[in-house]
Phi, psi and omega in degrees: 000143178233139179271098191228166178273174178296321177301313181293325179294319178294316179301317181294319178298319179296316179300310185295321180285327177291326176289327181280327189230108182292347182278350181283127181229133180256137177210152179161179183285115175067018183279344186274279184298316184272347181077020179087158183297331178256007178064028179290326182259021182301131177085352185283324178294319178296325183281321187248353176091161184289346178280340182249344177223106187219152179279152180235165170296167177282080185206088187298320178299320178292322179299313182286321177299316176299318181296322178298314178298320178297318181294318178293338180269003174113358178265170170240089181287148175235081179285143173252127169265120195303320174220152182300332180295343180265010176289336183308309180298339181263000186303315183298316180296319182290309190272328182270340185238298183302313184291333188257354191297318180299314181291317183299322183260010181054040176086000179292326178231141173236167181234080174287100187212134177244112181267117179268132184217113169299136190220153170090175184256194176098003180239012179060043177279161179291182180303147180069018183237012189218024184269173178225085188267025188299326182295327180300316185275334173293339180279353185259110177301140181102350179247144167256145183231123187233140176214105181282163179237004183205160178301317181299313180294321182301316182292313182292320180289319179296321177301317177296319179300321182288354176248006180281145178274358184228168186291139178229137170261118182253098182276127182249110183294106187291341177298332182245018177309314183232010185281335182226152173238155183206151175289121183233129178301138178283335176285158180290147174203162179235154170238131185293139174286145179086010179240120181282167178240132172274105184290316175210149183264151179199175185233347186264330186196148177252134169250133175244128182206183178196163177064211184297335182295337178301324180295315179295325177295319178297320178298320179292320180297321180297332180272346185273147176268357181270166178268104188249133174259133182244122177253121174261114184299324185066302179251121180284319174214125356287143181253159190271079180294331179299318179294319178296312183296319179300317180292315183293323177296332178283316187267330180080359183216150183210140172236129178251133186233127174205160183281331185297159177306153185297310186291122181064016170292165184293342174299331178297318179296318180296316179299318180295318180294322178297319177299320181289322187264333192233018189306314184288341179267348184288134176259349182201157175299149176294130177264145176237131174244119189210178171292167182273160181280064179206166177296141177306124182286170177288181193312316189299326185247008185300314183289338174288333180284318187285141174301133178236179184297329180294314179295322177295316181297320178296320178295322177300314181296317180296319181292320180289333184275352185297000000 
């Protein structure tokens, strides 16, 4: 076991899978010589050579388009989009081509591709560098969407993504890249996609969250005198509704927490599913704690925008008082 950060866990997963599978190729802006803007791929070009880890021009549509062709040709490309805000230029390639290729060709071609994307706020990045667009891509059939909240989960989930036969978006919460350490097995292991994790058990209320927000939820739970159960989705799509429903039927109350704006955030889907599956067991309306329906502000107000433990705690109190 090694006590490592999320960055180190991802780096280790890439090393182990590249050693196991010669078809894995990494590409992206500055990922080779510099090891990426967050140094997640540091040392990989030196270890595996420039043919398997290489830098690309600043052209996200080209990066993903090239990766789709590589995947259809028998490789498993791992393109990095430097920040989630730059996914926009690649949207057409991801949603119109990568996501549809299996269906379009009736299974003749697939796109085994893992797109790595630093995501979310909390590091005082400039404009277009702090969003959480997971709901957009979870809405696109043919894509899997994954977002870990810890080093252990990051390594196991990424390993599973690198063995998927279809495209996966692997969102990496940059707020916790180096903020937490965890004991992580040095040997390879996998965590199944679509299976949530019960972070802590409770009987009074359920919190559902994912990514960096899980950390803020834990801080709120530590301050609460109530018995709170925390479900970390891990995979946004497909997500583990059975785990959510089981917990909510037990507690009768639920708070959903995410960084993305409130309107049409993935919390809306979870709230709707809870209404469909757990209506008779609910003791209060589902509460949502989310980013605001506005553009992510600059540094001075960034932390005011993001859900924090105080806002989560207030939602818990409101839900319990209903």
